Backbone of each chain as ProteinMPNN parsed JSONL, in Angstrom:
{"seq_chain_A": "XXXXXXXXXXXXXXXXXXXXXXXXXXXXXXXXXXXXXXXXXXXXXXXXXXXXXXXXXXXXXXXXXXXXXXXXXXXXXXXXXXXXXXXXXXXXXXXXXXXXXXXXXXXXXXXX", "coords_chain_A": {"N_chain_A": [[-18.969, -2.873, 1.249], [-15.93, -1.132, 1.123], [-14.849, 0.29, -1.949], [-12.352, 1.228, -4.238], [-11.63, 3.258, -6.971], [-9.575, 4.062, -9.685], [-8.885, 6.437, -12.148], [-7.257, 7.783, -15.028], [-6.328, 4.385, -16.051], [-3.864, 4.307, -17.174], [-1.494, 6.761, -18.223], [0.049, 8.989, -20.415], [2.231, 11.616, -20.827], [3.756, 14.628, -22.153], [6.865, 15.981, -21.014], [6.755, 18.587, -18.598], [4.075, 19.17, -18.658], [1.061, 19.867, -16.799], [-0.872, 17.694, -14.744], [-3.694, 15.6, -13.844], [-4.698, 13.129, -11.632], [-7.23, 10.802, -10.911], [-9.33, 9.63, -8.267], [-11.801, 7.601, -6.851], [-14.153, 6.655, -4.295], [-16.353, 4.345, -2.711], [-17.665, 4.407, -0.22], [-18.288, 7.088, 1.688], [-17.611, 7.569, 4.307], [-14.923, 7.917, 5.286], [-11.781, 7.869, 7.052], [-9.34, 8.954, 6.473], [-7.306, 9.691, 3.576], [-4.894, 8.335, 1.448], [-2.22, 8.969, -0.767], [0.015, 7.181, -2.797], [3.203, 6.419, -4.256], [4.569, 4.12, -6.553], [7.421, 2.739, -7.778], [8.628, 0.723, -10.528], [9.075, -2.6, -9.502], [9.605, -1.872, -6.943], [8.998, -0.703, -3.502], [6.227, 0.947, -1.755], [5.879, 4.419, -1.661], [4.851, 6.858, 0.502], [3.043, 9.654, -0.433], [1.181, 11.758, 0.102], [-1.021, 12.482, 2.768], [-4.36, 12.908, 3.492], [-6.451, 14.077, 5.913], [-9.806, 13.374, 7.001], [-11.091, 15.704, 7.664], [-9.887, 17.615, 6.199], [-9.427, 19.554, 3.167], [-7.485, 19.69, 1.255], [-4.034, 18.846, 0.53], [-0.633, 19.729, 0.249], [2.507, 19.094, -1.286], [5.424, 20.133, -2.346], [5.502, 19.898, -5.816], [3.16, 18.544, -5.852], [-0.323, 18.259, -5.316], [-3.005, 17.301, -3.439], [-6.47, 16.779, -3.391], [-9.548, 16.511, -1.553], [-12.848, 15.44, -1.631], [-15.081, 14.512, 0.357], [-17.872, 14.104, 0.469], [-18.681, 13.605, -2.123], [-17.191, 11.46, -2.655], [-14.601, 11.547, -3.801], [-11.19, 12.069, -4.869], [-8.406, 13.968, -5.986], [-5.197, 13.961, -7.494], [-2.936, 16.306, -8.202], [-0.339, 17.049, -10.363], [2.162, 19.239, -10.895], [3.964, 20.732, -13.593], [5.246, 18.377, -14.831], [7.811, 15.835, -14.698], [10.258, 13.595, -16.166], [11.159, 11.932, -14.104], [8.916, 11.631, -12.566], [7.573, 9.503, -13.503], [5.84, 6.637, -12.786], [3.779, 4.33, -10.884], [0.814, 5.468, -9.505], [-0.938, 5.284, -6.553], [-4.025, 5.25, -4.875], [-5.51, 5.189, -1.676], [-7.745, 4.18, 0.935], [-8.71, 3.849, 4.387], [-11.29, 1.835, 5.851], [-12.463, 2.52, 8.353], [-11.065, 4.444, 10.976], [-8.267, 2.909, 12.304], [-7.963, 0.874, 10.404], [-7.011, -1.55, 7.872], [-5.755, -0.453, 4.663], [-7.721, 0.111, 1.748], [-7.054, -0.341, -1.545], [-6.87, 1.38, -4.718], [-6.488, 0.361, -8.166], [-4.5, 1.744, -9.297], [-2.784, 4.309, -11.219], [-0.855, 4.281, -14.009], [1.765, 6.246, -14.769], [3.48, 7.873, -17.34], [6.001, 10.043, -18.127], [7.151, 11.795, -20.744], [10.259, 12.696, -22.034]], "CA_chain_A": [[-17.536, -2.882, 1.448], [-15.279, -0.02, 0.416], [-14.161, 0.03, -3.214], [-11.619, 2.398, -4.714], [-11.423, 3.216, -8.415], [-8.678, 5.108, -10.175], [-8.98, 6.716, -13.579], [-7.207, 6.641, -15.936], [-5.441, 3.297, -15.649], [-2.529, 4.679, -17.654], [-1.459, 8.126, -18.745], [1.353, 9.366, -20.955], [2.226, 13.061, -21.073], [5.093, 15.192, -22.399], [7.474, 16.68, -19.884], [6.345, 19.975, -18.401], [2.616, 19.305, -18.546], [0.366, 19.643, -15.53], [-1.802, 16.59, -14.942], [-4.571, 15.256, -12.731], [-5.077, 11.725, -11.463], [-8.492, 10.749, -10.204], [-9.604, 8.516, -7.369], [-13.138, 7.662, -6.259], [-14.391, 5.604, -3.309], [-17.797, 4.121, -2.637], [-18.181, 4.739, 1.101], [-17.713, 8.397, 2.005], [-17.267, 7.662, 5.734], [-13.504, 7.561, 5.428], [-11.055, 8.571, 8.112], [-8.344, 9.733, 5.748], [-7.0, 9.161, 2.243], [-3.462, 8.396, 1.228], [-1.68, 8.764, -2.113], [1.329, 6.552, -2.801], [3.895, 6.228, -5.511], [5.309, 2.867, -6.609], [8.277, 2.559, -8.936], [8.649, -0.694, -10.918], [9.878, -3.499, -8.685], [9.948, -1.233, -5.651], [7.928, -0.584, -2.518], [5.331, 2.094, -1.834], [6.303, 5.637, -0.989], [3.708, 7.709, 0.826], [3.2, 11.01, -0.981], [0.34, 12.714, 0.816], [-2.125, 11.97, 3.58], [-5.375, 13.936, 3.757], [-7.42, 13.675, 6.933], [-11.191, 13.557, 6.527], [-11.513, 17.082, 7.93], [-9.138, 18.508, 5.325], [-9.866, 19.607, 1.765], [-6.344, 19.442, 0.392], [-2.689, 18.82, 1.076], [0.356, 20.055, -0.785], [3.903, 18.78, -1.037], [6.176, 20.459, -3.556], [4.685, 20.023, -7.03], [1.98, 17.7, -5.703], [-1.441, 18.774, -4.537], [-4.105, 16.343, -3.387], [-7.714, 17.325, -2.857], [-10.49, 15.506, -1.068], [-14.253, 15.804, -1.498], [-15.645, 13.32, 0.989], [-19.301, 13.921, 0.192], [-18.864, 13.022, -3.453], [-16.352, 10.255, -2.736], [-13.569, 11.755, -4.816], [-9.94, 12.752, -4.579], [-7.551, 14.155, -7.154], [-3.78, 14.266, -7.276], [-2.483, 17.236, -9.24], [1.115, 17.121, -10.464], [2.52, 20.404, -11.694], [5.242, 20.732, -14.324], [5.701, 16.986, -14.72], [9.185, 15.514, -15.083], [10.42, 12.146, -16.406], [11.306, 11.258, -12.819], [7.588, 11.399, -11.975], [7.038, 8.271, -14.082], [5.639, 5.622, -11.746], [2.366, 4.048, -10.665], [0.286, 6.244, -8.383], [-1.998, 4.521, -5.892], [-4.879, 5.935, -3.916], [-5.986, 4.195, -0.713], [-8.504, 4.672, 2.086], [-9.132, 2.854, 5.368], [-12.73, 1.876, 6.057], [-12.649, 3.371, 9.52], [-9.964, 4.516, 11.93], [-6.979, 2.284, 12.086], [-8.123, -0.376, 9.679], [-6.135, -1.617, 6.706], [-6.109, 0.346, 3.508], [-8.291, -0.462, 0.529], [-6.325, 0.321, -2.621], [-7.263, 1.348, -6.11], [-5.568, -0.41, -8.996], [-3.395, 2.607, -9.66], [-2.625, 4.943, -12.522], [0.551, 4.185, -14.438], [2.102, 7.525, -15.408], [4.743, 7.989, -18.079], [6.299, 11.413, -18.54], [8.091, 11.633, -21.851], [11.186, 13.833, -22.164]], "C_chain_A": [[-16.918, -1.789, 0.572], [-14.631, -0.485, -0.873], [-13.547, 1.332, -3.692], [-11.325, 2.218, -6.198], [-10.511, 4.359, -8.821], [-8.77, 5.212, -11.693], [-8.031, 7.862, -13.913], [-6.303, 5.527, -15.391], [-4.006, 3.593, -16.069], [-2.606, 6.045, -18.308], [-0.049, 8.424, -19.224], [1.3, 10.836, -21.331], [3.637, 13.529, -21.402], [5.569, 15.945, -21.163], [6.989, 18.131, -19.817], [4.848, 20.172, -18.246], [2.16, 19.165, -17.107], [-0.646, 18.525, -15.756], [-2.569, 16.298, -13.656], [-4.878, 13.766, -12.761], [-6.308, 11.68, -10.568], [-8.659, 9.476, -9.38], [-11.023, 8.682, -6.836], [-13.314, 6.477, -5.326], [-15.885, 5.537, -3.034], [-18.405, 4.529, -1.299], [-17.505, 6.027, 1.571], [-17.302, 8.546, 3.475], [-15.82, 7.26, 5.981], [-12.865, 8.387, 6.531], [-9.981, 9.463, 7.532], [-8.14, 9.101, 4.377], [-5.515, 9.355, 2.007], [-3.152, 8.18, -0.245], [-0.26, 8.221, -1.989], [1.896, 6.586, -4.207], [4.614, 4.89, -5.438], [6.102, 2.821, -7.905], [8.361, 1.074, -9.266], [9.579, -1.522, -10.036], [10.24, -2.951, -7.315], [8.744, -1.217, -4.707], [7.093, 0.657, -2.736], [5.916, 3.256, -1.042], [5.076, 6.494, -0.742], [3.984, 9.125, 0.339], [2.453, 12.035, -0.131], [-0.721, 11.964, 1.592], [-3.089, 13.11, 3.81], [-6.313, 13.371, 4.81], [-8.818, 14.033, 6.447], [-11.685, 14.991, 6.721], [-10.837, 18.084, 6.999], [-9.691, 18.465, 3.905], [-8.706, 19.337, 0.813], [-5.051, 19.417, 1.182], [-1.715, 19.054, -0.068], [1.736, 19.629, -0.322], [4.659, 19.026, -2.327], [5.261, 20.67, -4.744], [3.393, 19.203, -6.964], [0.927, 18.396, -4.853], [-2.559, 17.754, -4.6], [-5.32, 17.016, -2.777], [-8.635, 16.194, -2.441], [-11.88, 16.113, -0.99], [-14.968, 14.568, -0.961], [-17.068, 13.059, 0.548], [-19.545, 13.288, -1.172], [-17.985, 11.791, -3.649], [-15.239, 10.373, -3.765], [-12.323, 12.416, -4.233], [-9.182, 12.909, -5.891], [-6.133, 14.414, -6.694], [-3.323, 15.081, -8.478], [-0.958, 17.27, -9.2], [1.455, 18.272, -11.405], [3.866, 20.191, -12.379], [5.908, 19.36, -14.28], [7.105, 16.803, -15.297], [9.285, 14.016, -15.351], [10.561, 11.34, -15.116], [9.994, 11.019, -12.09], [6.972, 10.102, -12.497], [7.017, 7.169, -13.03], [4.154, 5.261, -11.752], [1.927, 4.775, -9.401], [-0.95, 5.529, -7.844], [-2.72, 5.384, -4.872], [-5.408, 4.867, -2.958], [-6.717, 4.858, 0.434], [-8.715, 3.544, 3.077], [-10.652, 2.937, 5.49], [-13.067, 2.796, 7.23], [-11.369, 3.344, 10.334], [-8.718, 3.793, 11.481], [-7.105, 0.943, 11.386], [-7.225, -0.378, 8.455], [-6.659, -0.789, 5.541], [-6.751, -0.506, 2.422], [-7.689, 0.338, -0.623], [-7.112, 0.33, -3.919], [-6.221, 0.564, -6.898], [-4.448, 0.45, -9.562], [-3.519, 3.226, -11.041], [-1.143, 4.892, -12.866], [0.879, 5.406, -15.283], [3.452, 7.425, -16.105], [4.895, 9.434, -18.503], [7.442, 11.337, -19.54], [8.942, 12.892, -21.998], [11.164, 14.406, -23.573]], "O_chain_A": [[-17.337, -1.563, -0.563], [-13.951, -1.511, -0.907], [-14.146, 2.4, -3.568], [-10.838, 1.173, -6.628], [-10.664, 5.487, -8.352], [-8.736, 4.213, -12.411], [-7.984, 8.839, -13.164], [-5.605, 5.712, -14.394], [-3.055, 3.182, -15.404], [-3.632, 6.435, -18.866], [0.927, 8.148, -18.526], [0.415, 11.255, -22.077], [4.611, 12.903, -20.984], [4.774, 16.469, -20.382], [6.835, 18.803, -20.838], [4.398, 21.211, -17.763], [2.768, 18.457, -16.304], [-1.217, 18.418, -16.841], [-2.168, 16.681, -12.557], [-5.268, 13.219, -13.792], [-6.413, 12.425, -9.593], [-8.19, 8.401, -9.754], [-11.408, 9.774, -6.418], [-12.71, 5.424, -5.526], [-16.59, 6.543, -3.113], [-19.558, 4.959, -1.258], [-16.3, 6.051, 1.82], [-16.701, 9.555, 3.843], [-15.536, 6.373, 6.786], [-13.349, 9.461, 6.89], [-9.735, 10.569, 8.014], [-8.75, 8.078, 4.067], [-4.95, 10.402, 2.324], [-3.743, 7.316, -0.893], [0.552, 8.713, -1.206], [1.182, 6.756, -5.195], [5.198, 4.547, -4.41], [5.531, 2.858, -8.995], [8.184, 0.24, -8.378], [10.744, -1.17, -9.854], [11.085, -3.51, -6.615], [7.644, -1.647, -5.053], [7.217, 1.337, -3.754], [6.38, 3.096, 0.086], [4.342, 6.818, -1.676], [5.016, 9.717, 0.654], [3.018, 13.042, 0.296], [-1.249, 10.949, 1.139], [-2.686, 14.176, 4.275], [-6.902, 12.307, 4.618], [-8.984, 14.894, 5.583], [-12.593, 15.438, 6.021], [-11.174, 19.268, 7.007], [-10.327, 17.496, 3.491], [-8.901, 18.826, -0.29], [-4.971, 19.886, 2.318], [-1.947, 18.631, -1.201], [2.097, 19.771, 0.846], [4.564, 18.251, -3.279], [4.357, 21.504, -4.704], [2.622, 19.18, -7.923], [1.222, 19.023, -3.836], [-3.011, 17.382, -5.683], [-5.218, 17.729, -1.779], [-8.515, 15.065, -2.918], [-12.08, 17.157, -0.37], [-15.399, 13.699, -1.718], [-17.437, 11.915, 0.279], [-20.497, 12.529, -1.353], [-18.036, 11.153, -4.7], [-14.961, 9.431, -4.507], [-12.376, 13.187, -3.274], [-9.304, 12.081, -6.793], [-5.901, 15.009, -5.642], [-3.324, 14.604, -9.613], [-0.359, 17.49, -8.148], [1.071, 18.264, -12.574], [4.774, 19.566, -11.833], [7.009, 19.213, -13.749], [7.525, 17.494, -16.225], [8.486, 13.243, -14.823], [10.126, 10.19, -15.051], [9.959, 10.285, -11.103], [5.95, 9.654, -11.978], [8.049, 6.818, -12.458], [3.373, 5.816, -12.525], [2.586, 4.704, -8.364], [-1.881, 5.215, -8.586], [-2.108, 6.14, -4.117], [-5.72, 3.756, -3.386], [-6.363, 5.957, 0.859], [-8.885, 2.395, 2.671], [-11.235, 3.996, 5.259], [-13.859, 3.729, 7.098], [-10.671, 2.33, 10.372], [-8.188, 4.047, 10.399], [-6.421, -0.016, 11.743], [-6.729, 0.671, 8.044], [-7.846, -0.473, 5.457], [-6.388, -1.662, 2.204], [-7.809, 1.563, -0.661], [-7.907, -0.569, -4.194], [-5.195, 0.156, -6.354], [-3.549, -0.058, -10.232], [-4.249, 2.741, -11.905], [-0.295, 5.387, -12.124], [0.339, 5.582, -16.375], [4.433, 6.953, -15.53], [4.018, 9.988, -19.166], [8.542, 10.882, -19.227], [8.421, 14.005, -22.076], [11.88, 15.365, -23.861]]}, "seq_chain_B": "XXXXXXXXXXXXXXXXXXXXXXXXXXXXXXXXXXXXXXXXXXXXXXXXXXXXXXXXXXXXXXXXXXXXXXXXXXXXXXXXXXXXXXXXXXXXXXXXXXXXXXXXXXXXXXX", "coords_chain_B": {"N_chain_B": [[18.494, 4.084, 10.548], [15.115, 5.228, 10.614], [12.402, 3.176, 9.951], [10.4, 0.809, 8.036], [11.313, -2.44, 7.782], [12.029, -5.361, 5.833], [12.781, -8.826, 5.554], [13.474, -11.816, 3.73], [14.511, -9.89, 0.799], [14.148, -11.049, -1.657], [12.773, -14.213, -2.446], [13.039, -17.412, -3.424], [11.637, -20.5, -3.999], [10.715, -23.998, -3.714], [7.647, -25.624, -4.577], [5.562, -26.715, -1.94], [7.335, -26.336, 0.11], [8.104, -24.769, 3.34], [8.155, -21.425, 4.42], [9.401, -18.312, 5.825], [8.779, -14.828, 6.284], [10.195, -11.882, 7.481], [9.402, -8.962, 9.402], [10.096, -5.739, 10.569], [9.562, -2.815, 12.463], [10.737, 0.352, 13.432], [9.437, 2.555, 14.253], [7.82, 2.953, 16.335], [5.13, 2.371, 16.124], [1.677, 1.368, 16.677], [0.246, -0.459, 15.198], [0.457, -3.074, 12.807], [0.734, -4.505, 9.52], [0.118, -6.987, 6.966], [0.274, -7.034, 3.497], [-0.664, -8.219, 0.235], [0.6, -8.18, -3.014], [-0.531, -8.938, -6.084], [0.052, -10.619, -9.278], [-1.097, -8.904, -11.07], [-0.6, -6.536, -9.968], [-2.293, -5.665, -7.973], [-3.034, -4.541, -4.772], [-3.741, -5.995, -1.656], [-5.143, -6.381, 1.579], [-3.946, -8.703, 4.02], [-3.496, -9.415, 6.76], [-3.938, -7.806, 9.957], [-2.426, -6.418, 12.765], [-2.688, -5.241, 16.09], [-0.892, -3.9, 18.638], [0.353, -6.43, 19.112], [-1.802, -8.134, 18.879], [-4.052, -10.007, 16.888], [-6.1, -8.364, 14.655], [-7.464, -8.132, 12.229], [-8.237, -10.565, 9.851], [-8.203, -11.328, 6.789], [-9.769, -13.159, 4.097], [-7.782, -15.562, 3.877], [-5.779, -18.34, 3.05], [-5.336, -20.895, 5.562], [-2.774, -21.742, 5.596], [-1.166, -19.636, 5.8], [0.341, -17.949, 8.392], [0.482, -15.406, 10.617], [2.792, -13.949, 12.951], [3.398, -12.203, 15.89], [5.871, -11.331, 17.803], [6.501, -9.154, 19.36], [5.626, -5.646, 19.72], [7.008, -4.393, 17.694], [7.551, -6.152, 15.692], [6.377, -8.209, 13.046], [5.894, -11.192, 11.755], [5.611, -13.384, 8.924], [4.559, -16.547, 8.291], [4.572, -19.185, 5.996], [3.107, -22.147, 5.098], [3.527, -25.187, 3.21], [3.909, -24.231, 0.462], [2.406, -22.915, -2.514], [2.052, -22.633, -6.12], [0.448, -20.426, -6.686], [0.961, -18.722, -4.636], [2.958, -17.082, -5.288], [4.041, -13.828, -5.355], [4.285, -10.331, -4.426], [4.991, -9.455, -1.175], [4.035, -7.157, 1.211], [4.913, -5.48, 4.141], [3.539, -3.27, 6.551], [3.193, -0.371, 8.682], [1.511, 1.629, 11.167], [0.736, 4.493, 13.194], [-1.94, 4.89, 15.574], [-4.882, 5.458, 13.775], [-3.733, 6.821, 11.55], [-1.242, 7.783, 9.09], [0.046, 5.261, 6.926], [3.014, 3.362, 6.681], [5.152, 1.732, 4.457], [7.06, -1.275, 4.029], [9.872, -2.408, 1.985], [9.069, -4.597, 0.551], [8.759, -8.128, -0.219], [9.669, -10.28, -2.645], [8.22, -13.128, -3.576], [8.79, -16.173, -5.128], [7.459, -19.083, -6.268], [8.372, -22.202, -7.34]], "CA_chain_B": [[17.38, 4.771, 9.888], [13.78, 4.832, 11.048], [11.76, 2.628, 8.76], [9.845, -0.533, 8.072], [12.235, -3.282, 7.03], [11.596, -6.737, 5.604], [13.772, -9.765, 5.047], [14.426, -11.368, 2.717], [13.943, -9.082, -0.272], [13.733, -12.018, -2.67], [12.66, -15.563, -1.906], [12.699, -18.374, -4.461], [11.537, -21.773, -3.308], [9.947, -25.037, -4.389], [6.305, -25.952, -4.087], [5.5, -27.624, -0.811], [8.214, -25.897, 1.204], [7.624, -23.793, 4.331], [9.071, -20.289, 4.47], [8.985, -17.181, 6.653], [9.216, -13.477, 5.946], [10.251, -11.102, 8.718], [9.157, -7.527, 9.283], [10.391, -4.969, 11.777], [9.43, -1.362, 12.349], [11.294, 1.063, 14.586], [8.738, 3.831, 14.272], [7.001, 3.013, 17.543], [3.714, 2.296, 15.756], [0.866, 0.367, 17.375], [-0.423, -1.397, 14.295], [1.237, -3.582, 11.681], [-0.1, -5.14, 8.5], [0.675, -7.675, 5.811], [-0.473, -6.902, 2.26], [-0.175, -9.031, -0.876], [0.424, -7.573, -4.33], [-0.533, -10.064, -7.021], [0.733, -10.432, -10.566], [-1.705, -7.752, -11.729], [-0.176, -5.364, -9.177], [-3.348, -5.216, -7.078], [-2.66, -4.666, -3.366], [-4.865, -6.368, -0.823], [-4.771, -6.69, 2.958], [-4.022, -10.082, 4.488], [-3.624, -9.429, 8.216], [-3.66, -6.588, 10.689], [-2.156, -6.637, 14.181], [-2.596, -4.056, 16.911], [-0.246, -4.253, 19.913], [0.608, -7.877, 19.127], [-3.027, -8.929, 18.783], [-4.658, -10.069, 15.561], [-7.329, -7.586, 14.557], [-8.157, -8.46, 10.988], [-7.702, -11.694, 9.106], [-9.026, -11.451, 5.595], [-9.909, -14.532, 3.602], [-6.449, -16.02, 3.502], [-5.654, -19.757, 3.438], [-4.716, -21.044, 6.879], [-1.334, -22.028, 5.438], [-0.483, -18.382, 6.143], [0.159, -17.665, 9.814], [1.276, -14.282, 11.115], [3.216, -14.038, 14.356], [3.917, -10.927, 16.37], [6.528, -11.552, 19.097], [6.396, -7.899, 20.101], [4.94, -4.611, 18.96], [7.83, -3.914, 16.587], [7.787, -7.223, 14.732], [5.263, -9.014, 12.56], [6.448, -12.133, 10.795], [4.616, -14.149, 8.163], [5.012, -17.899, 7.992], [3.731, -19.81, 4.981], [3.307, -23.597, 4.993], [3.11, -25.898, 1.987], [3.794, -23.195, -0.564], [1.796, -23.266, -3.798], [2.43, -21.727, -7.21], [-0.362, -19.221, -6.596], [1.449, -17.838, -3.568], [3.949, -16.17, -5.867], [3.539, -12.449, -5.272], [5.12, -9.481, -3.585], [4.35, -9.29, 0.132], [4.452, -5.904, 1.842], [4.609, -5.194, 5.534], [3.314, -1.841, 6.784], [2.852, -0.032, 10.065], [0.943, 2.968, 11.332], [0.228, 4.85, 14.514], [-3.399, 4.785, 15.552], [-5.665, 6.388, 12.957], [-2.913, 7.753, 10.796], [-0.545, 7.411, 7.868], [0.708, 3.959, 6.906], [4.34, 3.331, 6.064], [5.355, 0.404, 3.899], [8.373, -1.832, 3.824], [10.293, -2.489, 0.58], [8.459, -5.746, -0.117], [9.465, -9.401, -0.411], [9.174, -10.931, -3.86], [8.221, -14.581, -3.399], [8.574, -16.952, -6.343], [7.318, -20.508, -5.978], [8.621, -22.948, -8.588]], "C_chain_B": [[16.056, 4.293, 10.461], [13.006, 4.349, 9.837], [11.05, 1.327, 9.091], [10.761, -1.39, 7.21], [11.693, -4.707, 6.936], [12.78, -7.559, 5.147], [13.116, -11.119, 4.809], [13.748, -10.466, 1.684], [13.425, -9.971, -1.404], [13.735, -13.412, -2.032], [12.193, -16.476, -3.034], [12.721, -19.755, -3.826], [10.677, -22.743, -4.105], [8.566, -25.169, -3.764], [6.404, -26.927, -2.926], [6.384, -27.234, 0.362], [7.483, -24.958, 2.167], [8.649, -22.663, 4.41], [8.506, -19.197, 5.372], [9.539, -15.882, 6.097], [9.149, -12.661, 7.235], [10.034, -9.624, 8.436], [9.435, -6.868, 10.622], [10.149, -3.495, 11.5], [9.971, -0.714, 13.624], [10.695, 2.46, 14.7], [7.871, 3.988, 15.517], [5.513, 2.917, 17.275], [3.002, 1.166, 16.49], [0.42, -0.763, 16.459], [0.486, -1.777, 13.142], [0.347, -4.412, 10.78], [0.76, -5.991, 7.572], [-0.294, -7.49, 4.642], [0.16, -7.808, 1.214], [-0.435, -8.266, -2.172], [0.556, -8.67, -5.377], [0.114, -9.687, -8.347], [0.146, -9.273, -11.37], [-1.469, -6.468, -10.95], [-1.253, -4.859, -8.226], [-2.969, -5.538, -5.635], [-3.872, -4.967, -2.512], [-4.382, -6.757, 0.563], [-4.873, -8.185, 3.23], [-4.33, -10.11, 5.986], [-3.347, -8.045, 8.782], [-3.479, -6.944, 12.152], [-2.089, -5.299, 14.892], [-2.035, -4.451, 18.268], [-0.151, -5.765, 20.101], [-0.632, -8.743, 19.016], [-3.617, -8.85, 17.382], [-5.989, -9.329, 15.561], [-8.137, -8.014, 13.347], [-7.443, -9.609, 10.305], [-8.616, -11.877, 7.904], [-9.052, -12.907, 5.139], [-8.584, -14.986, 3.018], [-6.355, -17.487, 3.899], [-4.94, -19.909, 4.773], [-3.289, -21.574, 6.8], [-0.499, -20.788, 5.776], [-0.729, -18.105, 7.617], [1.074, -16.522, 10.232], [1.649, -14.515, 12.579], [3.844, -12.719, 14.759], [4.543, -11.137, 17.747], [6.53, -10.311, 19.981], [5.839, -6.829, 19.171], [5.7, -4.18, 17.717], [8.028, -4.938, 15.486], [6.494, -7.931, 14.35], [5.799, -9.902, 11.457], [5.319, -12.908, 10.119], [5.203, -15.498, 7.814], [4.034, -18.543, 7.016], [4.093, -21.282, 4.883], [2.89, -24.1, 3.622], [2.884, -24.939, 0.823], [3.253, -23.744, -1.877], [2.207, -22.239, -4.848], [1.713, -20.382, -7.087], [0.052, -18.278, -5.482], [2.498, -16.863, -4.08], [3.355, -14.77, -5.955], [4.599, -11.615, -4.567], [4.349, -9.226, -2.296], [4.941, -8.049, 0.798], [4.002, -5.878, 3.289], [4.415, -3.684, 5.664], [3.032, -1.618, 8.258], [2.246, 1.36, 10.106], [0.685, 3.228, 12.813], [-1.298, 4.795, 14.445], [-4.012, 5.868, 14.685], [-4.818, 7.334, 12.117], [-2.195, 7.086, 9.635], [0.138, 6.056, 7.989], [2.018, 4.063, 6.146], [4.641, 1.891, 5.668], [6.815, 0.013, 3.863], [8.677, -1.974, 2.341], [9.707, -3.677, -0.178], [9.379, -6.958, -0.166], [8.847, -10.076, -1.631], [9.337, -12.434, -3.707], [7.924, -15.25, -4.73], [8.558, -18.42, -5.962], [7.423, -21.277, -7.288], [7.978, -24.33, -8.549]], "O_chain_B": [[15.886, 3.111, 10.758], [12.957, 5.031, 8.813], [11.081, 0.822, 10.213], [10.962, -1.093, 6.033], [10.998, -5.189, 7.83], [13.668, -7.069, 4.449], [12.279, -11.538, 5.609], [12.528, -10.307, 1.709], [12.402, -9.68, -2.024], [14.581, -13.735, -1.198], [11.08, -16.328, -3.539], [13.704, -20.139, -3.191], [9.995, -22.352, -5.053], [8.356, -24.867, -2.59], [7.225, -27.845, -2.932], [6.211, -27.733, 1.474], [6.412, -24.431, 1.865], [9.854, -22.907, 4.46], [7.307, -19.154, 5.648], [10.624, -15.845, 5.517], [8.174, -12.738, 7.982], [10.422, -9.103, 7.39], [9.054, -7.382, 11.674], [10.491, -2.99, 10.431], [9.701, -1.167, 14.736], [11.334, 3.403, 15.168], [7.259, 5.036, 15.726], [4.709, 3.336, 18.108], [3.604, 0.162, 16.871], [0.238, -1.897, 16.904], [1.188, -0.941, 12.574], [-0.668, -4.955, 11.217], [1.957, -5.754, 7.412], [-1.494, -7.742, 4.757], [1.347, -8.128, 1.281], [-1.537, -7.77, -2.404], [1.624, -9.261, -5.537], [0.649, -8.59, -8.512], [0.811, -8.723, -12.248], [-2.07, -5.435, -11.244], [-1.148, -3.743, -7.719], [-2.623, -6.676, -5.317], [-4.901, -4.299, -2.613], [-3.336, -7.389, 0.707], [-5.777, -8.854, 2.73], [-5.292, -10.741, 6.424], [-2.636, -7.233, 8.19], [-4.282, -7.685, 12.72], [-1.514, -4.339, 14.379], [-2.642, -5.255, 18.977], [-0.538, -6.297, 21.142], [-0.529, -9.969, 19.055], [-3.676, -7.782, 16.772], [-6.883, -9.623, 16.354], [-9.345, -8.231, 13.435], [-6.217, -9.628, 10.194], [-9.671, -12.504, 7.999], [-8.419, -13.77, 5.746], [-8.31, -14.816, 1.83], [-6.808, -17.853, 4.984], [-4.035, -19.135, 5.083], [-2.664, -21.826, 7.83], [0.707, -20.877, 6.007], [-1.879, -18.033, 8.051], [2.297, -16.657, 10.204], [0.932, -15.175, 13.331], [4.709, -12.186, 14.064], [3.835, -11.125, 18.754], [6.558, -10.414, 21.207], [5.61, -7.076, 17.987], [5.1, -3.654, 16.779], [8.613, -4.624, 14.449], [5.64, -8.213, 15.191], [6.119, -9.435, 10.364], [4.229, -13.063, 10.669], [6.22, -15.587, 7.125], [2.819, -18.457, 7.192], [5.244, -21.629, 4.617], [2.025, -23.524, 2.962], [1.785, -24.86, 0.275], [3.577, -24.854, -2.298], [2.646, -21.135, -4.526], [2.297, -19.331, -7.352], [-0.451, -17.158, -5.393], [2.879, -15.927, -3.378], [2.301, -14.563, -6.556], [5.652, -12.112, -4.168], [3.185, -8.827, -2.331], [6.157, -7.905, 0.932], [2.862, -6.21, 3.614], [5.062, -2.911, 4.957], [2.68, -2.544, 8.988], [2.443, 2.166, 9.196], [0.445, 2.3, 13.585], [-1.87, 4.668, 13.362], [-3.702, 7.05, 14.838], [-5.145, 8.513, 11.986], [-2.513, 5.959, 9.255], [0.734, 5.739, 9.019], [2.125, 4.743, 5.126], [4.416, 0.957, 6.438], [7.696, 0.855, 3.69], [7.814, -1.686, 1.513], [9.83, -3.761, -1.4], [10.604, -6.835, -0.156], [7.66, -10.401, -1.645], [10.454, -12.951, -3.708], [6.929, -14.937, -5.384], [9.524, -18.938, -5.402], [6.663, -21.035, -8.226], [8.088, -25.089, -9.512]]}, "name": "protein", "num_of_chains": 2, "seq": "XXXXXXXXXXXXXXXXXXXXXXXXXXXXXXXXXXXXXXXXXXXXXXXXXXXXXXXXXXXXXXXXXXXXXXXXXXXXXXXXXXXXXXXXXXXXXXXXXXXXXXXXXXXXXXXXXXXXXXXXXXXXXXXXXXXXXXXXXXXXXXXXXXXXXXXXXXXXXXXXXXXXXXXXXXXXXXXXXXXXXXXXXXXXXXXXXXXXXXXXXXXXXXXXXXXXXXXXXXXXXXX"}
């Protein structure tokens, strides 16, 4: 059964730093991978979706990469801002249109 | 606005009661889901529906019963609520084989 691990569990950085969040999954036969952001007490906001045929996706200061063969993805955040403080979740479906399996998230704090 | 919406946003109730949470999506998606986020913030699938038909039913007590009256709606009914049911419940939808969009969540507190 698919398992998703996110490292680190928590991260605190000063404003302006570039940072990398890591995600690994046990079964490399994924269809796609999604990164979400969750603010305290709020819902999930989809940040980036990478299809299995893609190596990376970019949106603004965010860049997500995917290495299916090694079962890894990274989310790179450039020039971090206090407004980036949130929990970042990585998730993959087992196959096709199946529900997502989530990691436990990385709680990011960007200090002004 | 195009979105996944849930009602109510907050639900506080006594043990033993029966309650329902409603979900609607106007994105034209084929598939809808219910996820549960526990007190440790871990998100886990409960149910998946595709075109009104139950596709996946994870190990969930049968006190939980999803109902999909049409492709745009997936409601969750919970009987005989227990303290351990306290959690945030998220509805989501997706087109076939693609990005999932989540509702704002329903925070259920059982007293």
